[in-house]
C-alpha positions in Angstrom: 33.3 98.4 8.3 34.1 96.6 11.5 33.6 99.8 13.5 30.3 100.5 11.8 29.1 97.0 12.6 30.0 97.4 16.3 28.3 100.8 16.4 25.2 99.3 14.9 25.0 96.5 17.5 25.4 99.0 20.3 22.6 101.1 18.8 20.3 98.1 18.8 21.2 97.3 22.4 20.6 100.9 23.5 17.3 101.0 21.6 16.1 97.7 23.2 17.0 99.0 26.7 15.2 102.3 26.0 12.1 100.3 24.8 12.1 98.2 27.9 12.5 101.3 30.1 9.7 103.0 28.3 7.4 100.1 28.7 8.2 99.9 32.4 7.5 103.5 33.0 4.3 103.6 30.9 1.4 104.1 33.3 -0.8 101.6 31.5 2.0 99.0 31.6 2.6 99.7 35.3 -1.1 99.3 36.1 -1.2 96.1 34.1 1.9 94.7 35.9 0.5 95.7 39.3 -2.8 94.0 38.5 -1.0 90.9 37.3 1.1 90.8 40.4 -1.9 91.3 42.7 -3.7 88.5 40.9 -0.7 86.2 41.3 -0.3 87.1 44.9 -4.0 86.5 45.6 -3.9 83.0 44.0 -0.5 82.1 45.4 -0.8 79.0 47.6 -0.2 78.9 51.3 1.2 75.9 53.1 -1.5 73.9 55.0 -0.1 75.3 58.2 -0.6 78.8 56.9 -4.2 77.9 55.8 -4.9 76.6 59.3 -3.5 79.7 61.1 -5.3 82.2 58.9 -8.6 80.3 59.1 -8.4 80.0 62.9 -7.7 83.7 63.4 -10.2 85.0 60.8 -12.9 82.5 61.9 -12.5 83.5 65.6 -12.9 87.2 64.9 -15.7 86.7 62.4 -17.7 84.6 64.9 -17.2 87.1 67.7 -18.3 90.1 65.5 -21.4 88.3 64.2 -22.7 87.0 67.5 -22.1 90.3 69.5 -24.1 92.1 66.9 -27.2 90.0 67.3 -26.9 89.0 71.0 -30.1 90.8 72.2 -32.1 89.0 69.5 -30.5 85.7 70.3 -31.5 86.0 74.0 -35.0 86.9 73.1 -35.3 83.9 70.7 -34.0 81.4 73.3 -36.5 82.6 75.9 -39.4 82.0 73.6 -38.0 78.7 72.3 -37.9 77.2 75.8 -41.4 78.3 76.9 -44.9 77.4 75.8 -45.8 81.1 75.4 -46.9 81.9 71.8 -44.3 84.0 69.9 -45.1 87.3 68.0 -43.0 90.3 67.1 -45.1 92.4 69.6 -44.2 89.9 72.4 -40.6 89.9 71.4 -40.4 93.7 71.6 -42.2 93.6 75.0 -39.5 91.1 76.2 -36.7 93.4 75.1 -38.3 96.5 76.7 -39.1 94.7 79.9 -35.6 93.2 80.2 -34.1 96.7 79.6 -36.4 98.3 82.2 -35.9 95.7 84.9 -32.2 94.8 84.4 -30.6 97.5 82.3 -29.2 97.8 78.8 -26.3 95.5 79.3 -28.7 92.7 80.4 -29.7 92.4 76.8 -26.2 91.0 76.3 -26.5 88.6 79.3 -24.9 85.3 78.4 -22.8 87.0 75.7 -19.6 86.1 77.7 -20.6 82.5 77.5 -21.5 83.1 73.8 -18.0 84.5 73.2 -16.3 81.7 75.1 -18.2 79.3 72.9 -18.4 81.1 69.5 -14.7 82.1 69.3 -13.5 78.5 69.3 -16.6 77.2 67.5 -16.3 79.6 64.6 -12.5 79.2 64.4 -12.8 75.4 64.4 -15.8 75.5 61.9 -14.1 77.7 59.3 -10.8 75.8 59.7 -12.5 72.4 59.5 -14.4 73.6 56.4 -11.1 74.5 54.7 -9.6 71.1 55.7 -12.6 69.1 54.6 -12.6 70.9 51.3 -8.9 69.9 50.9 -9.5 66.3 51.8 -12.5 66.1 49.5 -10.6 67.8 46.7 -13.1 70.6 46.4 -12.3 73.5 44.0 -8.9 72.1 43.2 -7.2 72.4 39.8 -8.1 68.8 39.1 -11.7 69.2 40.3 -12.9 72.7 39.4 -16.5 71.7 38.9 -17.3 70.3 42.3 -20.7 68.6 42.8 -23.3 70.2 45.0 -23.3 67.0 47.2 -19.6 67.4 48.0 -20.0 71.1 48.9 -22.9 70.2 51.2 -20.9 67.3 52.7 -17.9 69.6 53.5 -20.2 72.1 55.2 -22.0 69.5 57.2 -18.8 67.8 58.4 -17.4 71.2 59.4 -20.5 71.9 61.5 -20.4 68.5 63.2 -16.7 68.9 64.0 -17.0 72.3 65.6 -20.3 71.5 67.4 -18.9 68.3 68.9 -15.8 70.0 70.3 -17.6 73.0 71.8 -21.0 71.7 72.8 -20.7 72.1 76.6 -20.1 75.9 76.0 -23.3 76.0 73.9 -25.3 74.5 76.8 -23.8 77.0 79.2 -24.7 79.9 77.0 -28.4 78.7 76.7 -28.7 78.3 80.5 -27.2 81.8 81.2 -29.6 83.3 78.6 -32.7 82.0 80.4 -31.8 82.6 84.0 -31.2 85.6 86.3 -27.8 86.4 87.8 -28.8 84.8 91.1 -28.8 81.4 89.5 -25.7 81.6 87.3 -23.5 84.7 87.8 -20.6 83.5 85.7 -19.7 80.9 83.1 -17.7 79.1 85.8 -20.8 78.9 88.0 -22.8 77.2 85.2 -20.2 74.4 84.9 -19.7 73.9 88.6 -23.4 73.8 89.5 -24.3 71.7 86.5 -21.5 69.2 87.4 -22.6 69.0 91.1 -26.4 69.0 90.5 -26.7 66.9 87.4 -23.4 65.2 86.7 -21.0 65.3 83.8 -23.4 63.7 81.3 -25.6 66.9 81.6 -23.0 68.8 79.6 -24.1 66.9 76.5 -27.8 67.1 77.1 -29.5 67.7 73.8 -26.4 66.9 71.8 -28.1 64.5 69.4 -30.7 66.9 68.1 -28.1 69.6 67.9 -25.9 67.4 65.6 -28.9 66.4 63.6 -29.8 70.0 63.2 -26.3 71.2 62.4 -25.9 68.8 59.5 -28.5 70.6 57.3 -27.8 74.0 58.8 -24.0 74.0 58.2 -24.3 72.0 55.0 -26.9 74.4 53.4 -25.1 77.5 54.7 -21.7 76.7 53.3 -23.1 75.2 50.1 -25.2 78.3 49.4 -22.4 80.8 50.1 -19.7 78.9 48.3 -21.9 78.3 45.3 -23.0 81.9 45.0 -19.4 83.1 45.5 -18.1 80.8 42.8 -20.8 81.9 40.3 -20.1 85.5 41.1 -16.3 85.1 40.6 -16.8 83.2 37.4 -19.2 85.8 36.1 -17.2 88.9 37.0 -13.7 87.6 36.7 -12.7 89.1 40.0 -10.8 86.8 42.4 -12.6 88.1 45.4 -16.1 89.2 46.4 -16.8 92.8 47.3 -18.3 93.3 50.9 -21.8 94.1 49.6 -22.0 90.8 47.6 -20.5 88.9 50.5 -23.1 90.2 52.9 -25.9 89.5 50.5 -24.7 85.9 49.8 -24.1 85.3 53.5 -27.6 86.6 54.3 -29.1 84.2 51.8 -27.0 81.3 53.2 -28.1 82.2 56.7 -31.8 82.3 55.9 -31.8 79.0 54.1 -29.7 77.3 56.7 -31.8 78.4 59.6 -35.0 77.4 57.9 -33.8 73.9 57.1 -32.9 73.0 60.7 -35.2 75.2 62.9 -37.5 72.5 64.4 -34.4 70.6 65.7 -33.1 73.9 67.2 -36.3 74.1 69.2 -35.8 70.5 70.4 -32.2 71.0 71.5 -33.1 74.2 73.5 -35.9 72.5 75.3 -33.6 69.6 76.2 -30.7 71.8 77.2 -32.8 73.9 79.6 -35.4 71.4 80.9 -33.9 71.2 84.5 -34.3 75.0 84.7 -37.9 75.2 83.3 -39.4 72.4 85.3 -40.5 70.5 82.2 -38.9 67.2 81.4 -37.6 66.7 77.9 -35.6 63.5 78.0 -35.4 62.3 74.4 -35.8 63.7 70.9 -39.0 61.7 70.2 -40.6 62.6 73.6 -39.8 66.3 73.1 -41.2 66.3 69.5 -44.4 64.6 70.8 -44.8 67.0 73.7 -44.2 70.2 71.6 -46.6 68.9 68.9 -49.3 68.0 71.4 -49.1 71.2 73.5 -48.3 73.8 70.8 -48.9 72.4 67.4 -46.5 72.5 64.4 -46.4 76.2 63.5 -46.5 77.7 67.0 -44.3 74.9 68.5 -41.6 73.9 66.0 -41.3 77.3 64.2 -41.7 79.6 67.2 -39.4 82.6 66.7 -38.5 81.7 63.2 -39.4 85.1 61.9 -36.8 86.6 64.3 -34.3 84.1 63.0 -35.0 85.4 59.5 -33.8 88.8 60.8 -30.9 87.8 63.0 -29.7 84.7 61.1 -29.0 86.5 57.8 -27.4 89.4 59.6 -25.2 87.1 61.7 -24.2 84.8 58.8 -23.7 87.7 56.4 -21.3 89.5 58.9 -19.6 86.2 59.7 -18.8 85.2 56.1 -17.9 88.8 55.1 -15.5 89.3 58.0 -14.0 85.9 57.5 -13.3 86.4 53.8 -11.8 89.9 54.3 -9.6 88.9 57.2 -8.5 85.6 55.6 -7.4 87.4 52.4 -5.6 90.1 54.4 -3.7 87.6 56.5 -2.7 85.3 53.6 -1.5 88.3 51.6 0.5 89.5 54.6 2.2 86.1 54.8 2.9 86.1 51.1 4.4 89.6 51.0 6.7 88.7 53.9 8.2 85.8 52.0 
């Protein structure tokens, strides 16, 4: 009797072990476990230091990729923004062709070195600042899953102001290189040296106020639009991440809305940044607004080149957000798997 009892218990143990082994080797069970582990890994929290490092790296690469893609269009837009010549698609194409014929293909990327020197730290700081402002404002936390639109807009605006303030002299240098020939400014270093000698240190923040006033709606609307669309998509599909196509589409929508909301102030800042080079004095925001309105009107003055921005803006912002999300997820998963 005793032996029979022991044998029965052993049989139960063996049966349980076989059942566990069978469930572990069942393809459906394996697939379910892998999916569960992937979901857990994706949602696993990083330390704030880890968040900062991944955001800085992903943001820098995302900004460089986006700006390099649309650099020729950016140069074309700036040249029309700072002049009183009317803008049209035909004239923009003529500018691109003329620049190519007179200066060569690479001249279309003139000023891109200054752009990279500016956009790499700018984009890295902006995405990192956005993550930190979201953390400080308790956006999308377990306690505050239904974040208000106002808070999302505020986090984006603060991220834009933070990054713009820290990198503004590089933005001014980029604009000046884009509208001059090599004889004036051959290198980024020349821009800083000549500007310092000829105009003094205050010149490096010429046009700063309209820039900040413009970046508040631009960054606020861009981040708000992208984050809102992203959250709706994730809630609807149940997937923890966006696919690249959806990310590009949402980024494009964010870019178009962001650019449109701040474009007149973009015109003002470019005029003020480059006024010593064009021979026209634009000293204050109000005087610049009055002069542009008086000489060129509202549509041809304040929205000159906007149609080009509707091409390059969505492309750039779409690439930027998509690259950032892909790299950030890759880097954070790499850190988690190394633990």
